[in-house]
C-alpha positions in Angstrom: -71.6 -70.7 -259.0 -72.6 -69.3 -255.6 -75.3 -70.8 -253.5 -77.4 -67.6 -254.0 -77.2 -67.9 -257.7 -78.1 -71.6 -257.6 -81.2 -70.6 -255.5 -82.4 -68.0 -258.0 -81.7 -70.1 -261.1 -83.7 -72.9 -259.3 -86.6 -70.5 -259.0 -86.4 -69.7 -262.7 -86.3 -73.3 -263.7 -89.3 -73.9 -261.5 -91.2 -71.1 -263.3 -90.3 -72.7 -266.7 -91.6 -76.0 -265.3 -94.8 -74.3 -264.2 -95.3 -72.9 -267.7 -94.9 -76.4 -269.2 -97.1 -78.1 -266.6 -99.5 -79.5 -269.3 -96.5 -81.4 -270.7 -95.1 -82.5 -267.4 -98.4 -83.5 -265.8 -100.5 -84.5 -268.7 -98.0 -85.4 -271.5 -99.4 -82.8 -273.8 -97.0 -81.4 -276.4 -96.2 -77.7 -276.8 -97.0 -78.1 -280.5 -100.0 -76.6 -282.5 -100.9 -80.1 -283.7 -104.5 -79.3 -282.9 -104.6 -77.0 -285.9 -103.6 -79.9 -288.2 -106.5 -82.0 -286.8 -109.0 -79.2 -286.6 -108.3 -77.4 -289.9 -107.1 -79.9 -292.5 -108.2 -83.0 -294.3 -107.7 -86.0 -294.2 -107.2 -85.6 -290.4 -110.6 -83.9 -290.0 -112.0 -87.0 -291.7 -110.1 -89.2 -289.2 -112.0 -87.6 -286.3 -115.3 -87.0 -288.1 -117.1 -89.7 -286.2 -116.3 -88.3 -282.7 -116.1 -84.6 -283.9 -118.5 -84.2 -286.9 -118.0 -80.4 -286.7 -114.2 -80.6 -286.4 -111.8 -81.0 -283.5 -111.5 -77.7 -281.5 -108.1 -76.0 -281.8 -106.7 -73.3 -279.7 -104.8 -70.9 -282.0 -105.6 -70.7 -285.7 -102.7 -68.2 -286.1 -100.1 -70.9 -285.4 -100.0 -73.3 -288.3 -96.5 -72.7 -289.7 -94.7 -75.0 -287.3 -96.9 -77.8 -288.6 -96.6 -76.8 -292.2 -92.9 -75.8 -292.2 -90.6 -76.3 -289.3 -91.5 -79.8 -288.2 -91.7 -81.4 -291.7 -88.5 -79.7 -292.7 -86.7 -80.9 -289.5 -88.1 -84.4 -290.0 -86.6 -84.5 -293.6 -83.2 -83.3 -292.4 -83.1 -85.7 -289.5 -84.1 -88.7 -291.6 -81.4 -87.9 -294.1 -78.8 -87.6 -291.3 -79.9 -91.0 -290.0 -79.4 -92.4 -293.5 -75.8 -91.3 -293.3 -76.0 -88.5 -295.8 -75.7 -84.7 -295.4 -79.1 -83.2 -296.0 -79.0 -81.4 -299.3 -82.3 -81.9 -301.1 -86.0 -81.8 -300.2 -87.9 -83.9 -302.8 -91.2 -83.4 -301.1 -92.2 -79.9 -302.2 -92.0 -77.8 -305.3 -91.1 -80.9 -307.3 -87.8 -80.8 -305.4 -86.0 -77.9 -303.7 -82.7 -77.3 -301.8 -82.8 -78.4 -298.2 -79.5 -77.3 -296.6 -79.9 -73.9 -298.3 -83.1 -73.4 -296.4 -81.8 -72.0 -293.1 -85.1 -72.8 -291.4 -84.5 -76.5 -291.6 -81.6 -76.0 -289.1 -79.8 -78.8 -290.7 -76.5 -78.2 -288.8 -77.9 -77.1 -285.4 -76.1 -79.2 -282.8 -79.3 -79.6 -280.7 -80.4 -82.0 -283.5 -78.7 -84.6 -281.4 -82.0 -84.8 -279.5 -83.7 -86.4 -282.4 -81.1 -89.3 -282.3 -81.8 -89.8 -278.6 -85.6 -89.6 -278.5 -88.6 -90.2 -280.7 -89.3 -87.2 -282.9 -92.3 -85.8 -280.9 -90.4 -86.1 -277.6 -87.3 -84.5 -279.1 -89.3 -81.6 -280.6 -90.9 -81.1 -277.2 -87.6 -80.9 -275.5 -86.3 -78.5 -278.1 -89.2 -76.2 -277.4 -88.8 -76.4 -273.6 -85.1 -75.5 -273.9 -86.0 -72.2 -275.5 -87.2 -70.3 -272.4 -85.0 -72.4 -270.2 -81.7 -71.5 -271.9 -82.8 -68.0 -272.8 -83.4 -67.2 -269.2 -80.4 -68.9 -267.7 -78.0 -67.4 -270.2 -79.4 -63.9 -269.6 -79.3 -64.5 -265.8 -75.5 -65.2 -265.8 -74.8 -62.4 -268.3 -76.6 -59.9 -265.9 -74.7 -61.4 -263.0 -71.5 -60.7 -264.9 -72.6 -57.1 -265.0 -72.8 -57.2 -261.2 -76.6 -56.9 -261.0 -78.5 -58.2 -257.9 -79.6 -61.8 -258.4 -83.2 -60.6 -258.0 -82.8 -58.2 -260.9 -81.2 -61.0 -262.9 -84.2 -63.1 -262.2 -86.6 -60.4 -263.4 -84.6 -60.0 -266.6 -84.6 -63.8 -267.1 -88.4 -64.0 -266.7 -89.1 -61.0 -268.9 -86.9 -62.2 -271.7 -88.0 -65.8 -271.7 -91.7 -65.0 -271.7 -91.6 -61.7 -273.6 -94.0 -61.1 -276.5 -91.4 -62.1 -279.0 -90.6 -65.3 -277.2 -94.2 -66.4 -276.6 -95.2 -65.5 -280.1 -92.5 -67.7 -281.7 -92.0 -70.5 -279.1 -93.7 -73.2 -281.2 -91.6 -72.5 -284.3 -88.5 -74.1 -282.6 -86.2 -71.8 -284.5 -86.5 -68.1 -283.9 -86.2 -68.2 -280.1 -83.4 -70.7 -280.4 -81.5 -68.1 -282.5 -82.1 -65.3 -280.0 -81.4 -67.3 -276.8 -77.7 -67.3 -277.6 -77.4 -63.5 -277.6 -76.6 -63.2 -273.8 -73.8 -65.8 -274.2 -72.4 -63.8 -277.1 -72.5 -60.5 -275.1 -70.9 -62.3 -272.1 -68.1 -63.6 -274.3 -67.4 -60.2 -275.7 -67.1 -58.7 -272.2 -64.9 -61.6 -270.9 -62.7 -61.6 -274.0 -62.0 -57.9 -273.6 -61.4 -58.2 -269.8 -59.3 -61.4 -269.9 -55.6 -61.0 -269.2 -54.2 -64.5 -269.7 -53.8 -65.9 -273.3 -55.4 -69.2 -272.5 -58.5 -67.5 -271.1 -58.7 -65.3 -274.2 -58.6 -68.4 -276.4 -61.3 -70.1 -274.5 -63.6 -67.1 -274.7 -62.8 -66.5 -278.3 -64.0 -70.0 -279.1 -67.2 -69.4 -276.9 -67.8 -66.2 -278.9 -67.4 -68.1 -282.2 -69.7 -70.8 -280.8 -72.4 -68.4 -279.8 -72.4 -66.6 -283.2 -72.4 -69.9 -285.0 -75.3 -71.3 -283.0 -77.3 -68.3 -284.0 -76.7 -69.0 -287.7 -77.4 -72.8 -287.3 -80.5 -72.4 -285.1 -82.8 -71.8 -288.1 -83.8 -68.2 -288.8 -81.3 -65.9 -290.6 -83.3 -62.7 -290.1 -83.3 -63.0 -286.3 -79.6 -64.0 -286.5 -78.8 -60.8 -288.4 -80.6 -58.7 -285.8 -79.0 -60.5 -282.9 -75.6 -60.3 -284.3 -76.1 -56.7 -285.2 -76.8 -56.1 -281.5 -73.6 -58.0 -280.6 -71.4 -56.1 -283.0 -72.8 -52.7 -281.7 -72.2 -53.9 -278.2 -68.6 -54.9 -279.0 -68.0 -51.5 -280.5 -69.5 -49.8 -277.5 -67.3 -51.9 -275.1 -64.1 -51.2 -277.1 -65.0 -47.5 -277.2 -65.1 -47.5 -273.4 -61.5 -48.7 -273.2 -58.9 -46.2 -272.6 -56.1 -48.3 -274.0 -55.5 -51.5 -275.9 -58.5 -50.9 -278.1 -56.8 -52.4 -281.1 -55.9 -55.6 -279.4 -59.4 -56.1 -278.0 -60.9 -55.4 -281.4 -58.5 -57.9 -283.0 -59.6 -60.7 -280.6 -63.3 -60.0 -281.3 -62.7 -59.9 -285.1 -60.9 -63.2 -284.8 -63.9 -64.7 -283.0 -66.2 -63.4 -285.7 -63.9 -64.8 -288.4 -63.9 -68.2 -286.8 -67.7 -68.2 -286.7 -67.9 -67.1 -290.4 -65.6 -70.0 -291.3 -67.6 -72.6 -289.3 -71.0 -71.4 -290.6 -69.9 -71.3 -294.2 -71.5 -74.7 -294.7 -74.8 -73.0 -294.0 -74.6 -69.5 -295.4 -72.9 -70.3 -298.7 -75.7 -72.5 -300.0 -78.2 -70.1 -298.5 -76.8 -67.1 -300.3 -76.6 -69.0 -303.6 -80.3 -70.1 -303.2 -81.4 -66.5 -302.2 -80.2 -65.3 -305.6 -81.9 -68.1 -307.4 -85.2 -67.3 -305.8 -87.5 -64.4 -306.3 -87.4 -63.3 -302.7 -84.4 -61.0 -303.2 -86.5 -58.6 -305.3 -89.8 -59.0 -303.7 -92.4 -56.6 -305.0 -94.6 -54.3 -303.0 -95.1 -56.4 -299.9 -93.8 -53.5 -297.7 -96.8 -51.4 -298.7 -99.3 -53.7 -297.2 -100.8 -53.1 -293.7 -98.9 -54.9 -291.0 -95.5 -55.0 -292.7 -94.4 -52.4 -290.2 -95.6 -52.2 -286.6 -98.7 -49.9 -286.8 -98.4 -47.0 -284.5 -101.6 -47.9 -282.6 -100.1 -51.4 -281.8 -97.6 -49.8 -279.4 -100.6 -50.3 -277.1 -99.6 -53.9 -276.9 -96.5 -53.1 -274.9 -98.9 -52.0 -272.1 -101.8 -54.4 -272.7 -100.9 -57.4 -275.0 -104.6 -58.1 -275.8 -105.7 -54.5 -276.2 -106.9 -55.6 -279.7 -108.1 -59.0 -278.6 -106.4 -62.3 -279.0 -106.6 -64.9 -281.8 -107.2 -67.7 -279.2 -110.4 -66.1 -278.1 -111.4 -65.3 -281.7 -111.9 -61.6 -280.9 -108.7 -60.1 -282.4 -109.5 -57.0 -284.3 -106.1 -55.4 -284.8 -103.9 -55.4 -287.8 -102.7 -58.8 -289.1 -101.0 -60.5 -287.4 -101.0 -60.6 -283.6 -97.8 -62.6 -283.3 -95.7 -60.2 -285.3 -96.9 -57.1 -283.3 -96.9 -58.1 -279.6 -93.9 -56.8 -277.7 -95.2 -57.3 -274.2 -92.5 -57.9 -271.5 -94.8 -57.6 -268.5 -96.1 -54.5 -266.6 -93.5 -54.6 -263.8 -90.5 -55.0 -266.2 -91.9 -52.2 -268.5 -92.2 -49.8 -265.5 -88.6 -50.5 -264.5 -87.4 -50.2 -268.1 -88.7 -46.7 -268.1 -87.1 -46.0 -264.8 -83.8 -47.0 -266.2 -84.5 -45.1 -269.4 -85.1 -41.9 -267.5 -81.9 -42.4 -265.4 -79.4 -41.0 -267.9 -76.5 -41.4 -265.6 -76.1 -45.1 -266.4 -74.1 -45.4 -269.6 -75.1 -49.1 -270.2 -78.7 -48.0 -269.9 -78.1 -45.3 -272.5 -76.6 -47.9 -274.9 -79.7 -50.1 -274.6 -82.0 -47.1 -274.9 -80.3 -46.2 -278.2 -80.6 -49.7 -279.5 -84.3 -49.8 -278.6 -85.0 -46.4 -280.3 -83.1 -47.4 -283.4 -85.0 -50.7 -283.6 -88.3 -48.8 -283.2 -87.4 -46.3 -285.9 -87.0 -49.1 -288.4 -89.9 -51.3 -287.1 -92.5 -48.5 -287.2 -93.8 -47.0 -290.5 -91.3 -44.1 -290.3 -89.8 -42.4 -293.4 -86.4 -43.9 -292.4 -87.9 -47.4 -292.1 -89.5 -47.2 -295.6 -86.2 -46.0 -297.3 -84.7 -49.5 -297.9 -87.9 -50.7 -299.5 -88.3 -47.6 -301.7 -84.7 -48.0 -302.8 -85.3 -51.8 -303.4 -82.1 -52.7 -301.6 -81.3 -56.4 -302.2 -82.1 -58.7 -299.3 -82.9 -55.8 -296.9 -86.0 -55.0 -298.9 -87.3 -58.6 -298.4 -87.0 -58.5 -294.6 -90.2 -57.8 -292.6 -89.3 -55.2 -290.0 -91.8 -56.4 -287.4 -89.1 -59.1 -286.6 -87.1 -56.3 -285.0 -89.3 -57.0 -282.0 -86.5 -59.3 -280.9 -84.2 -56.3 -280.6 -86.9 -54.1 -279.0 -87.9 -56.7 -276.4 -84.3 -57.6 -275.5 -83.3 -53.9 -275.1 -86.4 -53.3 -272.9 -85.6 -56.3 -270.8 -82.0 -55.1 -270.3 -83.3 -51.7 -269.2 -85.8 -53.4 -266.9 -83.0 -55.4 -265.2 -81.0 -52.2 -264.7 -84.0 -50.2 -263.4 -84.9 -53.0 -261.0 -81.4 -53.3 -259.8 -81.2 -49.5 -259.1 -84.5 -49.7 -257.2 -83.2 -52.6 -255.1 -80.1 -50.6 -254.3 -82.1 -47.4 -253.5 -80.1 -45.6 -256.2 -83.0 -44.6 -258.5 -84.5 -41.2 -258.3 -86.7 -41.2 -261.4 -89.5 -43.5 -260.1 -92.1 -40.8 -260.2 -91.3 -39.8 -263.7 -91.5 -43.3 -265.1 -94.7 -44.0 -263.1 -96.2 -40.8 -264.4 -95.4 -41.8 -268.0 -97.0 -45.3 -267.7 -99.9 -43.9 -265.7 -100.6 -41.3 -268.3 -100.6 -43.9 -271.1 -103.1 -46.0 -269.1 -105.4 -43.0 -268.6 -105.2 -42.1 -272.3 -106.1 -45.7 -273.3 -109.0 -45.8 -270.8 -110.4 -42.5 -272.2 -110.1 -43.8 -275.7 -111.9 -47.0 -275.1 -114.6 -45.5 -272.9 -115.6 -42.8 -275.4 -115.7 -45.3 -278.3 -118.6 -47.7 -278.8 -118.9 -51.0 -280.4 -117.9 -54.6 -279.7 -114.2 -54.1 -280.5 -113.7 -51.5 -277.8 -115.6 -53.7 -275.3 -112.9 -56.2 -275.9 -110.2 -53.5 -275.3 -111.9 -52.4 -272.1 -112.0 -56.0 -270.7 -108.4 -56.5 -271.7 -107.2 -53.3 -270.0 -108.5 -54.3 -266.6 -105.8 -56.7 -265.6 -102.8 -54.7 -266.8 -104.2 -51.6 -265.1 -104.7 -53.5 -261.8 -101.2 -55.0 -262.0 -99.8 -51.5 -262.6 -101.6 -50.0 -259.6 -100.4 -52.8 -257.3 -96.9 -52.5 -258.7 -96.9 -48.7 -258.1 -97.9 -49.3 -254.5 -95.0 -51.7 -253.9 -92.5 -49.6 -255.7 -93.2 -46.6 -253.4 -93.7 -48.5 -250.1 -89.9 -48.5 -249.3 -90.1 -44.7 -249.2 -92.6 -45.0 -246.4 -91.3 -48.1 -244.6 -87.7 -47.3 -244.2 -86.3 -50.8 -243.5 -83.7 -52.4 -245.7 -85.3 -55.8 -245.6 -88.7 -54.6 -246.8 -87.4 -53.7 -250.3 -86.3 -57.3 -250.9 -89.6 -58.7 -249.7 -91.4 -56.2 -252.0 -89.0 -57.1 -254.8 -89.9 -60.8 -254.4 -93.6 -59.8 -254.6 -92.9 -57.9 -257.8 -91.2 -61.0 -259.2 -94.3 -63.0 -258.2 -96.6 -60.5 -260.0 -94.3 -60.6 -263.1 -94.4 -64.4 -263.1 -98.2 -64.4 -262.9 -98.5 -61.8 -265.5 -96.2 -63.4 -268.1 -97.3 -67.0 -267.5 -101.0 -66.0 -268.0 -100.0 -64.2 -271.2 -98.0 -67.2 -272.4 -100.6 -69.8 -271.5 -103.3 -67.9 -273.3 -101.4 -67.9 -276.6 -99.5 -71.2 -276.6 -101.3 -74.4 -277.5 -100.6 -77.8 -275.8 -101.9 -80.7 -277.9 -102.5 -84.3 -277.0 -99.7 -86.5 -278.3 -102.1 -88.5 -280.5 -102.7 -85.3 -282.5 -99.0 -85.2 -283.6 -99.1 -86.1 -287.3 -101.4 -89.1 -286.9 -101.8 -91.8 -289.6 -105.0 -91.8 -291.7 -106.3 -94.2 -294.3 -105.5 -91.8 -297.1 -102.0 -91.3 -295.9 -101.5 -95.0 -295.5 -102.8 -95.7 -299.0 -100.4 -93.2 -300.6 -97.4 -94.5 -298.6 -98.0 -98.0 -299.9 -97.8 -97.0 -303.6 -94.6 -97.6 -305.6 -92.3 -94.6 -305.7 -91.4 -92.1 -307.0 -94.6 -90.1 -307.8 -96.1 -86.8 -306.7 -99.5 -85.9 -305.4 -101.5 -82.7 -306.0 -104.3 -81.2 -303.9 -107.0 -79.0 -305.4 -108.1 -77.5 -302.1 -106.0 -75.5 -299.5 -107.9 -77.3 -296.7 -106.5 -80.7 -297.9 -103.0 -82.0 -297.2 -101.5 -78.6 -296.9 -98.1 -77.9 -298.5 -95.0 -79.5 -296.8 -97.1 -81.6 -294.4 -97.0 -84.6 -296.7 -93.2 -84.5 -296.3 -93.5 -85.7 -292.7 -95.0 -88.9 -294.2 -92.5 -89.3 -297.0 -95.0 -88.3 -299.7 -93.8 -86.0 -302.5 -96.0 -83.1 -303.7 -96.4 -80.6 -306.4 -97.1 -77.9 -303.8 -94.9 -76.2 -301.3 -94.8 -73.4 -298.7 -91.5 -71.5 -298.2 -90.3 -67.9 -298.2 -87.6 -69.0 -300.7 -89.0 -70.5 -303.9 -87.1 -71.2 -307.1 -88.0 -68.2 -309.3 -88.4 -70.6 -312.3 -90.8 -72.9 -310.4 -92.9 -69.9 -309.3 -93.0 -68.6 -312.8 -94.0 -71.9 -314.2 -96.7 -72.4 -311.6 -98.0 -68.9 -312.3 -98.2 -69.5 -316.0 -100.1 -72.8 -315.4 -102.5 -71.1 -313.0 -103.1 -68.3 -315.6 -103.4 -70.7 -318.5 -101.1 -68.7 -320.7 -97.3 -68.0 -321.0 -97.4 -65.1 -318.6 -94.5 -65.2 -316.2 -94.6 -61.6 -315.0 -94.7 -60.9 -311.3 -96.5 -60.6 -309.0 -97.4 -64.3 -309.0 -100.1 -64.2 -306.3 -99.0 -67.3 -304.4 -97.7 -65.4 -301.3 -95.1 -68.1 -300.6 -97.6 -71.0 -300.8 -98.0 -72.7 -304.2 -101.3 -74.5 -304.8 -102.9 -75.3 -308.1 -106.7 -75.7 -308.1 -107.3 -76.9 -311.6 -106.3 -80.4 -313.0 -106.9 -79.4 -316.6 -103.5 -78.0 -317.6 -101.9 -80.0 -320.4 -98.5 -79.4 -318.7 -99.4 -81.3 -315.5 -98.2 -84.7 -316.9 -94.6 -83.6 -316.9 -94.6 -83.2 -313.1 -94.9 -86.9 -312.4 -98.3 -86.5 -310.7 -99.9 -89.9 -310.0 -102.6 -89.0 -307.5 -104.9 -85.9 -307.1 -106.7 -85.2 -303.9 -110.0 -83.4 -303.8 -112.9 -82.7 -301.4 -115.6 -83.1 -304.0 -116.3 -85.5 -306.8 -114.5 -84.6 -310.1 -115.3 -86.0 -313.5 -112.5 -86.1 -316.0 -111.7 -88.8 -318.5 -108.1 -88.9 -317.1 -109.1 -89.2 -313.4 -110.2 -92.5 -311.8 -111.3 -92.5 -308.1 -109.2 -95.1 -306.3 -109.8 -94.3 -302.6 -111.9 -92.2 -300.3 -111.8 -91.3 -296.6 -114.6 -89.1 -295.4 -114.7 -86.1 -297.6 -111.2 -86.7 -299.0 -111.1 -88.3 -302.5 -108.1 -89.8 -304.1 -108.0 -89.9 -307.9 -105.4 -91.6 -310.0 -104.1 -89.2 -312.7 -103.7 -91.4 -315.7 -102.0 -88.6 -317.8 -99.0 -88.5 -315.5 -95.6 -89.3 -316.9 -93.0 -91.3 -315.1 -90.3 -89.4 -313.1 -87.7 -90.1 -315.9 -88.6 -90.3 -319.6 -87.2 -89.8 -323.1 -88.5 -87.4 -325.7 -88.1 -87.8 -329.4 -88.3 -84.1 -330.4 -85.9 -81.5 -328.9 -86.5 -77.8 -329.5 -84.2 -75.1 -328.3 -85.4 -71.7 -327.0 -83.2 -68.6 -326.8 -84.4 -67.5 -323.4 -86.9 -68.4 -320.7 -89.8 -66.4 -322.3 -89.3 -68.3 -325.5 -89.2 -71.5 -323.5 -92.5 -70.8 -321.7 -94.0 -69.7 -325.1 -93.0 -73.1 -326.5 -94.6 -75.0 -323.6 -97.9 -73.3 -324.2 -97.6 -73.5 -328.0 -100.2 -75.5 -330.0 -97.6 -77.9 -331.3 -96.1 -78.8 -327.9 -96.8 -82.4 -327.0 -95.2 -83.1 -323.6 -95.0 -86.8 -324.3 -92.8 -86.2 -327.4 -91.3 -82.8 -327.1 -88.6 -81.4 -324.8 -87.8 -77.7 -324.6 -84.2 -76.8 -323.7 -82.4 -73.4 -323.5 -78.9 -74.4 -324.5 -77.1 -77.0 -326.5 -77.6 -80.6 -325.3 -74.0 -81.7 -325.2 -71.9 -80.7 -328.2 -74.9 -80.5 -330.4 -78.7 -80.6 -330.2 -80.1 -84.1 -329.9 -81.5 -85.4 -333.2 -85.3 -85.6 -333.6 -86.7 -89.1 -334.1 -90.0 -91.0 -333.9 -88.5 -93.4 -331.4 -88.0 -92.5 -327.7 -86.5 -95.5 -326.0 -87.0 -96.6 -322.4 -85.9 -95.2 -319.0 -86.4 -97.2 -315.8 -85.5 -95.8 -312.3 -83.6 -98.5 -310.3 -82.7 -96.4 -307.3 -84.3 -93.2 -306.0 -83.5 -91.2 -302.8 -83.2 -87.6 -301.7 -80.6 -86.1 -304.0 -79.8 -89.3 -306.0 -81.6 -90.9 -309.0 -80.2 -93.9 -310.9 -81.8 -94.8 -314.2 -81.2 -97.7 -316.6 -81.9 -96.6 -320.2 -82.0 -98.1 -323.7 -82.5 -96.3 -327.0 -81.6 -96.9 -330.6 -80.1 -93.4 -330.9 -79.0 -90.3 -328.9 -82.0 -89.2 -326.9 -82.8 -86.3 -324.4 -83.6 -87.8 -321.0 -85.8 -85.6 -318.8 -86.1 -86.1 -315.1 -88.9 -84.2 -313.5 -86.9 -83.0 -310.5 -86.5 -79.3 -310.2 -83.3 -78.0 -311.9 -80.5 -76.8 -309.7 -76.9 -76.1 -310.8 -75.8 -78.4 -307.9 -77.1 -81.5 -309.7 -74.4 -83.6 -311.4 -74.9 -86.5 -313.9 -72.8 -89.4 -315.0 -73.5 -91.8 -317.8 -71.8 -95.1 -317.2 -69.5 -93.3 -314.7 -68.5 -90.6 -317.2 -69.4 -87.0 -316.3 -72.2 -85.6 -318.5 -73.9 -82.3 -319.0 -77.2 -81.3 -317.4 -79.4 -78.8 -319.1 -82.6 -77.1 -318.0 -85.5 -79.0 -319.7 -89.1 -78.0 -320.0 -88.4 -74.7 -318.2 -87.7 -76.2 -314.7 -86.5 -79.8 -314.9 -83.3 -81.8 -315.4 -82.3 -83.0 -318.8 -79.2 -84.7 -320.3 -78.2 -86.3 -323.5 -77.9 -90.1 -323.4 -76.1 -92.0 -326.2 -77.7 -94.8 -328.1 -77.6 -98.3 -326.5 -78.0 -99.4 -322.9 -76.7 -97.1 -320.2 -76.7 -96.4 -316.5 -77.4 -92.7 -315.8 -76.8 -91.4 -312.3 -78.0 -88.0 -311.1 -76.7 -86.8 -307.8 -76.0 -83.7 -305.6 
């Protein structure tokens, strides 16, 4: 690395440090933990004395990291620390696959951080590494393309703090996937250019590593898009070769093959789980507003807060802001258009084509709607707004090329690009000035700064034409970098929350009470404001609820039937990836091993006994709940799942005595009897249940853990057969006498 490159990388690292100054100087965490404290009970109750109206929170839009990514990663890390490969999440949906959920990032190598530091510190470092690595890797890729270091710095800043990056920073997954893209592109170039066999082997492994890291980092949709760019880029580079195209293609295919082999531990269970969930054939989601990028929201490429901002509570655009903001900064946008209008640069043409294709599929065009109208598996479940990663990266690449041409005084399309951007600003100003109302007042205010930055940038871009000195252009280039830094950091700070460390999943009296109770058992919340789905997992508390894009189709159907109060399992289910039940009256609830029900108001039922209260949060013991494992004395076989759900809702179904199965239990159906027998759990952990049983005859043992074909059972060490019982749970036939039954994954 040359001294000049070290200098510019140092500047970039300094900018990243500046962005995270609340963490560095005040110890605040780049985590939306303030939404947990400010929005949800029992944490609101914890702070009710000092904040009777609730703790203020910065961004109500960012709650998913608290409700998904952080609890999931905590489960995975805890299981790794226990010495087992994370496979099962017992804390949501009455049990659900863990490794199959890509967003848990079970196999991501950066998980080593959680073995070196406490969880909040490790998570903070994970977030800081996103812009840091994204920018550094892009800087060196651009240097490989022989761009001026100043142009490389502009690209690094625009990519690290682009709309896509800022919107998804706090998730700790999506940006981690995308940040490896420059390394993949660099490895493709170097692999093609390398002459020596040893060098080719090294870069083949780097290519495989980069592709694998994208899969392991925690978001398969962004990985698909990023790798799509990489494969298109590889084809473009090979096409440019005059000879040896076949050999170059072979090396790249080998690198891809190695990555596929390495990542099979992730994508194999994922694909299996996708086909077991209802996501693959999602209904009419694509028809709702905001599924595609609305045409009017292209304004956010010029002014990110044209429609307001969720942090200032004045957002009036289409839901949601984070999906639709593609801002890369005014200066980079201008230079991206300069490069776009310079059609002599073949690399620029490539990135222009990538950006246009991404926009065609992200906007509500007839082409973009086609996969959804045809109901293509998997593709029709992907929200196209996530193509923003492709759009932003392509624009950043164009910006770096355009800035590099300007620095080298090679660009002659400055006036055309300036005219395009200027015309857009004039059009936006006319539209907001002629319109009345509070919303357009917001737009007028939020157009002021981008317009001012644009005018200042235009002046600097054209000054070298007036002051014909070679050193002036670098000084002006440095000033443009300064403007970009100010512009993007202001944009990022406005959207990104930094929370006091004491807000990071604090302990409350209700949480402590539940943790002290003998396990296993599940809790149920009757209000969405109370112990939101997945959050209980951070504390090791199992719940009926859950929040995940991938849900067992059977579990979703069962929950929908319970919510409807009838054996109706027809989609749509109405949960929108978050399963909550509000009623405690269903006669089927006992089979879920619910012991405690949480409410925000007093509830009177003969089967509920209040045992604890903290502020508004009430904890009731649910006396109807069955143990996790129990025998039934009457077994009924249904021919299909509709018959099974009909049986569960039938007048003669008694969940304490009757078990519904959909296939033979062993070689023959279990005999019906008036005696059940006893089943006692002697060991329970994620993915393993050991039960000691005793019965006077063959009995059906039901374990209220969600069914998965990956479960195995042994009775006294001899392999048994698992059947789906009571529509969703595990069942197996246990012979008469005393036995040790082991369920495992």
